[in-house]
Structures are given as C-alpha cells and as structure tokens.
N, CA, C and O atoms as a Maestro MAE file, in Angstrom:
{
 s_m_m2io_version
 :::
 2.0.0
}

f_m_ct {
 s_m_title
 :::
 protein
 m_atom[256] {
  # First column is atom index #
  i_m_mmod_type
  r_m_x_coord
  r_m_y_coord
  r_m_z_coord
  i_m_residue_number
  s_m_chain_name
  s_m_pdb_residue_name
  s_m_pdb_atom_name
  i_m_atomic_number
  :::
  1 25 3.134 21.793 -0.010 1 A "MET " " N  " 7
  2 3 4.398 21.075 0.082 1 A "MET " " CA " 6
  3 2 4.908 20.850 -1.343 1 A "MET " " C  " 6
  4 15 4.187 20.347 -2.204 1 A "MET " " O  " 8
  5 25 6.127 21.222 -1.564 2 A "LYS " " N  " 7
  6 3 6.731 21.098 -2.884 2 A "LYS " " CA " 6
  7 2 7.719 19.939 -2.884 2 A "LYS " " C  " 6
  8 15 8.565 19.825 -1.997 2 A "LYS " " O  " 8
  9 25 7.598 19.088 -3.887 3 A "ILE " " N  " 7
  10 3 8.493 17.943 -4.027 3 A "ILE " " CA " 6
  11 2 9.526 18.274 -5.098 3 A "ILE " " C  " 6
  12 15 9.182 18.753 -6.178 3 A "ILE " " O  " 8
  13 25 10.780 18.016 -4.791 4 A "LYS " " N  " 7
  14 3 11.838 18.273 -5.755 4 A "LYS " " CA " 6
  15 2 11.680 17.338 -6.953 4 A "LYS " " C  " 6
  16 15 11.264 16.190 -6.800 4 A "LYS " " O  " 8
  17 25 12.016 17.837 -8.147 5 A "PRO " " N  " 7
  18 3 11.922 16.972 -9.328 5 A "PRO " " CA " 6
  19 2 12.750 15.688 -9.213 5 A "PRO " " C  " 6
  20 15 12.389 14.660 -9.787 5 A "PRO " " O  " 8
  21 25 13.846 15.750 -8.479 6 A "SER " " N  " 7
  22 3 14.682 14.554 -8.339 6 A "SER " " CA " 6
  23 2 14.018 13.485 -7.464 6 A "SER " " C  " 6
  24 15 14.394 12.314 -7.525 6 A "SER " " O  " 8
  25 25 13.040 13.882 -6.655 7 A "HIS " " N  " 7
  26 3 12.357 12.933 -5.773 7 A "HIS " " CA " 6
  27 2 11.037 12.435 -6.342 7 A "HIS " " C  " 6
  28 15 10.427 11.531 -5.771 7 A "HIS " " O  " 8
  29 25 10.582 13.005 -7.454 8 A "GLU " " N  " 7
  30 3 9.297 12.595 -8.021 8 A "GLU " " CA " 6
  31 2 9.306 11.135 -8.449 8 A "GLU " " C  " 6
  32 15 8.327 10.424 -8.221 8 A "GLU " " O  " 8
  33 25 10.372 10.682 -9.053 9 A "GLY " " N  " 7
  34 3 10.459 9.290 -9.485 9 A "GLY " " CA " 6
  35 2 10.440 8.329 -8.310 9 A "GLY " " C  " 6
  36 15 9.804 7.277 -8.372 9 A "GLY " " O  " 8
  37 25 11.128 8.686 -7.251 10 A "LYS " " N  " 7
  38 3 11.151 7.835 -6.057 10 A "LYS " " CA " 6
  39 2 9.768 7.772 -5.412 10 A "LYS " " C  " 6
  40 15 9.348 6.720 -4.930 10 A "LYS " " O  " 8
  41 25 9.069 8.897 -5.407 11 A "LEU " " N  " 7
  42 3 7.732 8.927 -4.843 11 A "LEU " " CA " 6
  43 2 6.771 8.073 -5.677 11 A "LEU " " C  " 6
  44 15 5.930 7.360 -5.130 11 A "LEU " " O  " 8
  45 25 6.903 8.151 -6.983 12 A "ASP " " N  " 7
  46 3 6.059 7.333 -7.858 12 A "ASP " " CA " 6
  47 2 6.284 5.839 -7.616 12 A "ASP " " C  " 6
  48 15 5.334 5.057 -7.581 12 A "ASP " " O  " 8
  49 25 7.540 5.459 -7.452 13 A "VAL " " N  " 7
  50 3 7.855 4.049 -7.181 13 A "VAL " " CA " 6
  51 2 7.260 3.636 -5.836 13 A "VAL " " C  " 6
  52 15 6.688 2.551 -5.722 13 A "VAL " " O  " 8
  53 25 7.387 4.482 -4.825 14 A "ALA " " N  " 7
  54 3 6.840 4.164 -3.505 14 A "ALA " " CA " 6
  55 2 5.320 4.024 -3.563 14 A "ALA " " C  " 6
  56 15 4.752 3.159 -2.896 14 A "ALA " " O  " 8
  57 25 4.661 4.867 -4.355 15 A "ILE " " N  " 7
  58 3 3.204 4.786 -4.501 15 A "ILE " " CA " 6
  59 2 2.808 3.432 -5.068 15 A "ILE " " C  " 6
  60 15 1.943 2.753 -4.514 15 A "ILE " " O  " 8
  61 25 3.435 3.037 -6.165 16 A "TRP " " N  " 7
  62 3 3.064 1.778 -6.810 16 A "TRP " " CA " 6
  63 2 3.402 0.573 -5.949 16 A "TRP " " C  " 6
  64 15 2.635 -0.389 -5.908 16 A "TRP " " O  " 8
  65 25 4.528 0.608 -5.265 17 A "VAL " " N  " 7
  66 3 4.896 -0.504 -4.389 17 A "VAL " " CA " 6
  67 2 3.886 -0.636 -3.251 17 A "VAL " " C  " 6
  68 15 3.477 -1.747 -2.912 17 A "VAL " " O  " 8
  69 25 3.484 0.479 -2.665 18 A "CYS " " N  " 7
  70 3 2.501 0.435 -1.581 18 A "CYS " " CA " 6
  71 2 1.149 -0.069 -2.070 18 A "CYS " " C  " 6
  72 15 0.525 -0.912 -1.426 18 A "CYS " " O  " 8
  73 25 0.704 0.443 -3.196 19 A "LEU " " N  " 7
  74 3 -0.605 0.023 -3.702 19 A "LEU " " CA " 6
  75 2 -0.618 -1.454 -4.077 19 A "LEU " " C  " 6
  76 15 -1.478 -2.206 -3.618 19 A "LEU " " O  " 8
  77 25 0.322 -1.867 -4.899 20 A "TYR " " N  " 7
  78 3 0.328 -3.262 -5.336 20 A "TYR " " CA " 6
  79 2 0.683 -4.217 -4.202 20 A "TYR " " C  " 6
  80 15 0.094 -5.294 -4.102 20 A "TYR " " O  " 8
  81 25 1.619 -3.853 -3.358 21 A "GLY " " N  " 7
  82 3 1.987 -4.707 -2.228 21 A "GLY " " CA " 6
  83 2 0.848 -4.859 -1.237 21 A "GLY " " C  " 6
  84 15 0.587 -5.957 -0.747 21 A "GLY " " O  " 8
  85 25 0.164 -3.752 -0.940 22 A "GLY " " N  " 7
  86 3 -0.964 -3.807 -0.015 22 A "GLY " " CA " 6
  87 2 -2.115 -4.622 -0.565 22 A "GLY " " C  " 6
  88 15 -2.708 -5.427 0.153 22 A "GLY " " O  " 8
  89 25 -2.438 -4.418 -1.839 23 A "LEU " " N  " 7
  90 3 -3.533 -5.179 -2.433 23 A "LEU " " CA " 6
  91 2 -3.191 -6.660 -2.565 23 A "LEU " " C  " 6
  92 15 -4.063 -7.517 -2.417 23 A "LEU " " O  " 8
  93 25 -1.930 -6.959 -2.841 24 A "LEU " " N  " 7
  94 3 -1.507 -8.357 -2.904 24 A "LEU " " CA " 6
  95 2 -1.617 -9.014 -1.530 24 A "LEU " " C  " 6
  96 15 -2.000 -10.180 -1.427 24 A "LEU " " O  " 8
  97 25 -1.287 -8.280 -0.489 25 A "SER " " N  " 7
  98 3 -1.443 -8.810 0.871 25 A "SER " " CA " 6
  99 2 -2.906 -9.073 1.203 25 A "SER " " C  " 6
  100 15 -3.234 -10.071 1.846 25 A "SER " " O  " 8
  101 25 -3.786 -8.174 0.763 26 A "LEU " " N  " 7
  102 3 -5.219 -8.384 0.999 26 A "LEU " " CA " 6
  103 2 -5.727 -9.636 0.285 26 A "LEU " " C  " 6
  104 15 -6.508 -10.404 0.848 26 A "LEU " " O  " 8
  105 25 -5.287 -9.834 -0.940 27 A "VAL " " N  " 7
  106 3 -5.690 -11.033 -1.676 27 A "VAL " " CA " 6
  107 2 -5.130 -12.278 -0.995 27 A "VAL " " C  " 6
  108 15 -5.822 -13.292 -0.894 27 A "VAL " " O  " 8
  109 25 -3.901 -12.211 -0.534 28 A "GLY " " N  " 7
  110 3 -3.319 -13.337 0.195 28 A "GLY " " CA " 6
  111 2 -4.086 -13.640 1.470 28 A "GLY " " C  " 6
  112 15 -4.280 -14.804 1.821 28 A "GLY " " O  " 8
  113 25 -4.524 -12.590 2.166 29 A "ALA " " N  " 7
  114 3 -5.307 -12.788 3.388 29 A "ALA " " CA " 6
  115 2 -6.637 -13.461 3.077 29 A "ALA " " C  " 6
  116 15 -7.083 -14.335 3.821 29 A "ALA " " O  " 8
  117 25 -7.264 -13.060 1.991 30 A "LEU " " N  " 7
  118 3 -8.515 -13.704 1.602 30 A "LEU " " CA " 6
  119 2 -8.300 -15.164 1.225 30 A "LEU " " C  " 6
  120 15 -9.151 -16.016 1.484 30 A "LEU " " O  " 8
  121 25 -7.169 -15.439 0.619 31 A "ALA " " N  " 7
  122 3 -6.888 -16.803 0.180 31 A "ALA " " CA " 6
  123 2 -6.660 -17.754 1.359 31 A "ALA " " C  " 6
  124 15 -7.041 -18.922 1.290 31 A "ALA " " O  " 8
  125 25 -6.048 -17.270 2.430 32 A "ILE " " N  " 7
  126 3 -5.747 -18.152 3.561 32 A "ILE " " CA " 6
  127 2 -6.743 -18.014 4.708 32 A "ILE " " C  " 6
  128 15 -6.568 -18.645 5.751 32 A "ILE " " O  " 8
  129 25 -7.771 -17.211 4.537 33 A "SER " " N  " 7
  130 3 -8.695 -16.952 5.650 33 A "SER " " CA " 6
  131 2 -9.414 -18.216 6.137 33 A "SER " " C  " 6
  132 15 -9.765 -18.311 7.314 33 A "SER " " O  " 8
  133 25 -9.631 -19.169 5.258 34 A "GLY " " N  " 7
  134 3 -10.298 -20.397 5.682 34 A "GLY " " CA " 6
  135 2 -9.403 -21.337 6.452 34 A "GLY " " C  " 6
  136 15 -9.889 -22.164 7.223 34 A "GLY " " O  " 8
  137 25 -8.104 -21.223 6.255 35 A "VAL " " N  " 7
  138 3 -7.157 -22.145 6.884 35 A "VAL " " CA " 6
  139 2 -6.568 -21.550 8.156 35 A "VAL " " C  " 6
  140 15 -6.596 -22.179 9.214 35 A "VAL " " O  " 8
  141 25 -6.045 -20.362 8.055 36 A "GLU " " N  " 7
  142 3 -5.388 -19.685 9.179 36 A "GLU " " CA " 6
  143 2 -6.027 -18.313 9.381 36 A "GLU " " C  " 6
  144 15 -5.553 -17.318 8.834 36 A "GLU " " O  " 8
  145 25 -7.087 -18.263 10.157 37 A "ALA " " N  " 7
  146 3 -7.854 -17.024 10.316 37 A "ALA " " CA " 6
  147 2 -7.047 -15.929 11.019 37 A "ALA " " C  " 6
  148 15 -7.134 -14.761 10.640 37 A "ALA " " O  " 8
  149 25 -6.268 -16.292 12.031 38 A "GLU " " N  " 7
  150 3 -5.520 -15.274 12.776 38 A "GLU " " CA " 6
  151 2 -4.435 -14.630 11.906 38 A "GLU " " C  " 6
  152 15 -4.258 -13.412 11.924 38 A "GLU " " O  " 8
  153 25 -3.731 -15.438 11.165 39 A "ILE " " N  " 7
  154 3 -2.699 -14.900 10.262 39 A "ILE " " CA " 6
  155 2 -3.344 -14.058 9.163 39 A "ILE " " C  " 6
  156 15 -2.796 -13.035 8.754 39 A "ILE " " O  " 8
  157 25 -4.502 -14.492 8.693 40 A "ALA " " N  " 7
  158 3 -5.206 -13.745 7.658 40 A "ALA " " CA " 6
  159 2 -5.612 -12.363 8.161 40 A "ALA " " C  " 6
  160 15 -5.542 -11.391 7.408 40 A "ALA " " O  " 8
  161 25 -6.034 -12.257 9.420 41 A "TRP " " N  " 7
  162 3 -6.380 -10.958 9.980 41 A "TRP " " CA " 6
  163 2 -5.163 -10.035 10.021 41 A "TRP " " C  " 6
  164 15 -5.253 -8.865 9.648 41 A "TRP " " O  " 8
  165 25 -4.037 -10.558 10.472 42 A "TRP " " N  " 7
  166 3 -2.821 -9.741 10.533 42 A "TRP " " CA " 6
  167 2 -2.370 -9.314 9.134 42 A "TRP " " C  " 6
  168 15 -2.004 -8.159 8.916 42 A "TRP " " O  " 8
  169 25 -2.400 -10.250 8.201 43 A "LEU " " N  " 7
  170 3 -1.989 -9.952 6.832 43 A "LEU " " CA " 6
  171 2 -2.942 -8.955 6.183 43 A "LEU " " C  " 6
  172 15 -2.506 -8.041 5.484 43 A "LEU " " O  " 8
  173 25 -4.220 -9.126 6.411 44 A "GLY " " N  " 7
  174 3 -5.203 -8.200 5.868 44 A "GLY " " CA " 6
  175 2 -5.080 -6.815 6.471 44 A "GLY " " C  " 6
  176 15 -5.217 -5.816 5.765 44 A "GLY " " O  " 8
  177 25 -4.825 -6.745 7.757 45 A "GLY " " N  " 7
  178 3 -4.630 -5.445 8.413 45 A "GLY " " CA " 6
  179 2 -3.398 -4.729 7.902 45 A "GLY " " C  " 6
  180 15 -3.431 -3.526 7.640 45 A "GLY " " O  " 8
  181 25 -2.317 -5.466 7.764 46 A "ALA " " N  " 7
  182 3 -1.085 -4.860 7.237 46 A "ALA " " CA " 6
  183 2 -1.275 -4.425 5.788 46 A "ALA " " C  " 6
  184 15 -0.813 -3.354 5.393 46 A "ALA " " O  " 8
  185 25 -1.951 -5.248 5.001 47 A "GLY " " N  " 7
  186 3 -2.210 -4.886 3.612 47 A "GLY " " CA " 6
  187 2 -3.084 -3.659 3.490 47 A "GLY " " C  " 6
  188 15 -2.861 -2.816 2.621 47 A "GLY " " O  " 8
  189 25 -4.079 -3.552 4.356 48 A "SER " " N  " 7
  190 3 -4.944 -2.375 4.354 48 A "SER " " CA " 6
  191 2 -4.158 -1.115 4.715 48 A "SER " " C  " 6
  192 15 -4.338 -0.060 4.107 48 A "SER " " O  " 8
  193 25 -3.293 -1.241 5.705 49 A "LEU " " N  " 7
  194 3 -2.491 -0.096 6.127 49 A "LEU " " CA " 6
  195 2 -1.542 0.361 5.021 49 A "LEU " " C  " 6
  196 15 -1.420 1.559 4.763 49 A "LEU " " O  " 8
  197 25 -0.881 -0.576 4.377 50 A "VAL " " N  " 7
  198 3 0.053 -0.237 3.302 50 A "VAL " " CA " 6
  199 2 -0.690 0.372 2.111 50 A "VAL " " C  " 6
  200 15 -0.192 1.307 1.483 50 A "VAL " " O  " 8
  201 25 -1.866 -0.147 1.802 51 A "THR " " N  " 7
  202 3 -2.670 0.416 0.721 51 A "THR " " CA " 6
  203 2 -3.097 1.843 1.064 51 A "THR " " C  " 6
  204 15 -3.082 2.718 0.199 51 A "THR " " O  " 8
  205 25 -3.476 2.079 2.313 52 A "ALA " " N  " 7
  206 3 -3.851 3.428 2.741 52 A "ALA " " CA " 6
  207 2 -2.667 4.396 2.630 52 A "ALA " " C  " 6
  208 15 -2.849 5.555 2.259 52 A "ALA " " O  " 8
  209 25 -1.474 3.930 2.944 53 A "VAL " " N  " 7
  210 3 -0.279 4.767 2.785 53 A "VAL " " CA " 6
  211 2 -0.092 5.136 1.316 53 A "VAL " " C  " 6
  212 15 0.260 6.273 1.000 53 A "VAL " " O  " 8
  213 25 -0.325 4.186 0.424 54 A "GLY " " N  " 7
  214 3 -0.230 4.463 -1.008 54 A "GLY " " CA " 6
  215 2 -1.227 5.518 -1.452 54 A "GLY " " C  " 6
  216 15 -0.901 6.377 -2.272 54 A "GLY " " O  " 8
  217 25 -2.439 5.459 -0.917 55 A "VAL " " N  " 7
  218 3 -3.461 6.453 -1.265 55 A "VAL " " CA " 6
  219 2 -3.066 7.834 -0.744 55 A "VAL " " C  " 6
  220 15 -3.256 8.835 -1.436 55 A "VAL " " O  " 8
  221 25 -2.519 7.894 0.468 56 A "VAL " " N  " 7
  222 3 -2.055 9.171 1.012 56 A "VAL " " CA " 6
  223 2 -0.910 9.722 0.159 56 A "VAL " " C  " 6
  224 15 -0.851 10.927 -0.087 56 A "VAL " " O  " 8
  225 25 -0.019 8.872 -0.285 57 A "LEU " " N  " 7
  226 3 1.071 9.320 -1.147 57 A "LEU " " CA " 6
  227 2 0.546 9.847 -2.483 57 A "LEU " " C  " 6
  228 15 1.105 10.798 -3.031 57 A "LEU " " O  " 8
  229 25 -0.509 9.249 -3.006 58 A "ILE " " N  " 7
  230 3 -1.124 9.777 -4.229 58 A "ILE " " CA " 6
  231 2 -1.665 11.176 -3.976 58 A "ILE " " C  " 6
  232 15 -1.513 12.063 -4.816 58 A "ILE " " O  " 8
  233 25 -2.293 11.375 -2.827 59 A "TYR " " N  " 7
  234 3 -2.810 12.700 -2.480 59 A "TYR " " CA " 6
  235 2 -1.675 13.714 -2.388 59 A "TYR " " C  " 6
  236 15 -1.787 14.828 -2.900 59 A "TYR " " O  " 8
  237 25 -0.583 13.327 -1.734 60 A "ILE " " N  " 7
  238 3 0.568 14.229 -1.609 60 A "ILE " " CA " 6
  239 2 1.133 14.547 -2.991 60 A "ILE " " C  " 6
  240 15 1.478 15.694 -3.277 60 A "ILE " " O  " 8
  241 25 1.224 13.539 -3.840 61 A "ARG " " N  " 7
  242 3 1.756 13.736 -5.199 61 A "ARG " " CA " 6
  243 2 0.868 14.664 -6.016 61 A "ARG " " C  " 6
  244 15 1.368 15.438 -6.832 61 A "ARG " " O  " 8
  245 25 -0.455 14.595 -5.804 62 A "SER " " N  " 7
  246 3 -1.365 15.426 -6.575 62 A "SER " " CA " 6
  247 2 -1.304 16.898 -6.168 62 A "SER " " C  " 6
  248 15 -1.701 17.775 -6.936 62 A "SER " " O  " 8
  249 25 -0.816 17.161 -4.982 63 A "LYS " " N  " 7
  250 3 -0.725 18.536 -4.502 63 A "LYS " " CA " 6
  251 2 0.530 19.257 -4.971 63 A "LYS " " C  " 6
  252 15 0.700 20.441 -4.681 63 A "LYS " " O  " 8
  253 25 1.405 18.573 -5.685 64 A "THR " " N  " 7
  254 3 2.634 19.219 -6.153 64 A "THR " " CA " 6
  255 2 2.477 19.781 -7.530 64 A "THR " " C  " 6
  256 15 3.419 20.359 -8.072 64 A "THR " " O  " 8
  :::
 }
 m_bond[255] {
  # First column is bond index #
  i_m_from
  i_m_to
  i_m_order
  :::
  1 1 2 1
  2 2 3 1
  3 3 4 2
  4 3 5 1
  5 5 6 1
  6 6 7 1
  7 7 8 2
  8 7 9 1
  9 9 10 1
  10 10 11 1
  11 11 12 2
  12 11 13 1
  13 13 14 1
  14 14 15 1
  15 15 16 2
  16 15 17 1
  17 17 18 1
  18 18 19 1
  19 19 20 2
  20 19 21 1
  21 21 22 1
  22 22 23 1
  23 23 24 2
  24 23 25 1
  25 25 26 1
  26 26 27 1
  27 27 28 2
  28 27 29 1
  29 29 30 1
  30 30 31 1
  31 31 32 2
  32 31 33 1
  33 33 34 1
  34 34 35 1
  35 35 36 2
  36 35 37 1
  37 37 38 1
  38 38 39 1
  39 39 40 2
  40 39 41 1
  41 41 42 1
  42 42 43 1
  43 43 44 2
  44 43 45 1
  45 45 46 1
  46 46 47 1
  47 47 48 2
  48 47 49 1
  49 49 50 1
  50 50 51 1
  51 51 52 2
  52 51 53 1
  53 53 54 1
  54 54 55 1
  55 55 56 2
  56 55 57 1
  57 57 58 1
  58 58 59 1
  59 59 60 2
  60 59 61 1
  61 61 62 1
  62 62 63 1
  63 63 64 2
  64 63 65 1
  65 65 66 1
  66 66 67 1
  67 67 68 2
  68 67 69 1
  69 69 70 1
  70 70 71 1
  71 71 72 2
  72 71 73 1
  73 73 74 1
  74 74 75 1
  75 75 76 2
  76 75 77 1
  77 77 78 1
  78 78 79 1
  79 79 80 2
  80 79 81 1
  81 81 82 1
  82 82 83 1
  83 83 84 2
  84 83 85 1
  85 85 86 1
  86 86 87 1
  87 87 88 2
  88 87 89 1
  89 89 90 1
  90 90 91 1
  91 91 92 2
  92 91 93 1
  93 93 94 1
  94 94 95 1
  95 95 96 2
  96 95 97 1
  97 97 98 1
  98 98 99 1
  99 99 100 2
  100 99 101 1
  101 101 102 1
  102 102 103 1
  103 103 104 2
  104 103 105 1
  105 105 106 1
  106 106 107 1
  107 107 108 2
  108 107 109 1
  109 109 110 1
  110 110 111 1
  111 111 112 2
  112 111 113 1
  113 113 114 1
  114 114 115 1
  115 115 116 2
  116 115 117 1
  117 117 118 1
  118 118 119 1
  119 119 120 2
  120 119 121 1
  121 121 122 1
  122 122 123 1
  123 123 124 2
  124 123 125 1
  125 125 126 1
  126 126 127 1
  127 127 128 2
  128 127 129 1
  129 129 130 1
  130 130 131 1
  131 131 132 2
  132 131 133 1
  133 133 134 1
  134 134 135 1
  135 135 136 2
  136 135 137 1
  137 137 138 1
  138 138 139 1
  139 139 140 2
  140 139 141 1
  141 141 142 1
  142 142 143 1
  143 143 144 2
  144 143 145 1
  145 145 146 1
  146 146 147 1
  147 147 148 2
  148 147 149 1
  149 149 150 1
  150 150 151 1
  151 151 152 2
  152 151 153 1
  153 153 154 1
  154 154 155 1
  155 155 156 2
  156 155 157 1
  157 157 158 1
  158 158 159 1
  159 159 160 2
  160 159 161 1
  161 161 162 1
  162 162 163 1
  163 163 164 2
  164 163 165 1
  165 165 166 1
  166 166 167 1
  167 167 168 2
  168 167 169 1
  169 169 170 1
  170 170 171 1
  171 171 172 2
  172 171 173 1
  173 173 174 1
  174 174 175 1
  175 175 176 2
  176 175 177 1
  177 177 178 1
  178 178 179 1
  179 179 180 2
  180 179 181 1
  181 181 182 1
  182 182 183 1
  183 183 184 2
  184 183 185 1
  185 185 186 1
  186 186 187 1
  187 187 188 2
  188 187 189 1
  189 189 190 1
  190 190 191 1
  191 191 192 2
  192 191 193 1
  193 193 194 1
  194 194 195 1
  195 195 196 2
  196 195 197 1
  197 197 198 1
  198 198 199 1
  199 199 200 2
  200 199 201 1
  201 201 202 1
  202 202 203 1
  203 203 204 2
  204 203 205 1
  205 205 206 1
  206 206 207 1
  207 207 208 2
  208 207 209 1
  209 209 210 1
  210 210 211 1
  211 211 212 2
  212 211 213 1
  213 213 214 1
  214 214 215 1
  215 215 216 2
  216 215 217 1
  217 217 218 1
  218 218 219 1
  219 219 220 2
  220 219 221 1
  221 221 222 1
  222 222 223 1
  223 223 224 2
  224 223 225 1
  225 225 226 1
  226 226 227 1
  227 227 228 2
  228 227 229 1
  229 229 230 1
  230 230 231 1
  231 231 232 2
  232 231 233 1
  233 233 234 1
  234 234 235 1
  235 235 236 2
  236 235 237 1
  237 237 238 1
  238 238 239 1
  239 239 240 2
  240 239 241 1
  241 241 242 1
  242 242 243 1
  243 243 244 2
  244 243 245 1
  245 245 246 1
  246 246 247 1
  247 247 248 2
  248 247 249 1
  249 249 250 1
  250 250 251 1
  251 251 252 2
  252 251 253 1
  253 253 254 1
  254 254 255 1
  255 255 256 2
  :::
 }
}
C-alpha cells in the first residue's frame, strides 16, 4: 500500500494522537480504578483500543 506524500503528515499526526490519547486514557483508568471500577474498565478498554490503532498505523506507515 502506497501512501501519498501529501497524506504522510496527516498519518503521522493520527499516529501520535492515537498513541498519546490511548495511553493517557489508560493512565486515567488506573487513576480512577479504586473509586469507579466500571468507568475505569470502559476507559481502559477504549484506551487500549485506541493505542492498538496507533500501533497498526505505525505498521502501515513503516510499509511505505
């Protein structure tokens, strides 16, 4: 799969947003896990999913 040079910058931004946003959600889930366990599970799951998307985007970026 070939990525156009005009889209490389957008892909890089999406990678960093997914990685940092997902990891921040995971840290937030750990912080509230003692108070609100159910919300922490949802937040942690969403953060894990977003982080995984960032890792997949890194893989896609490396193949170009």
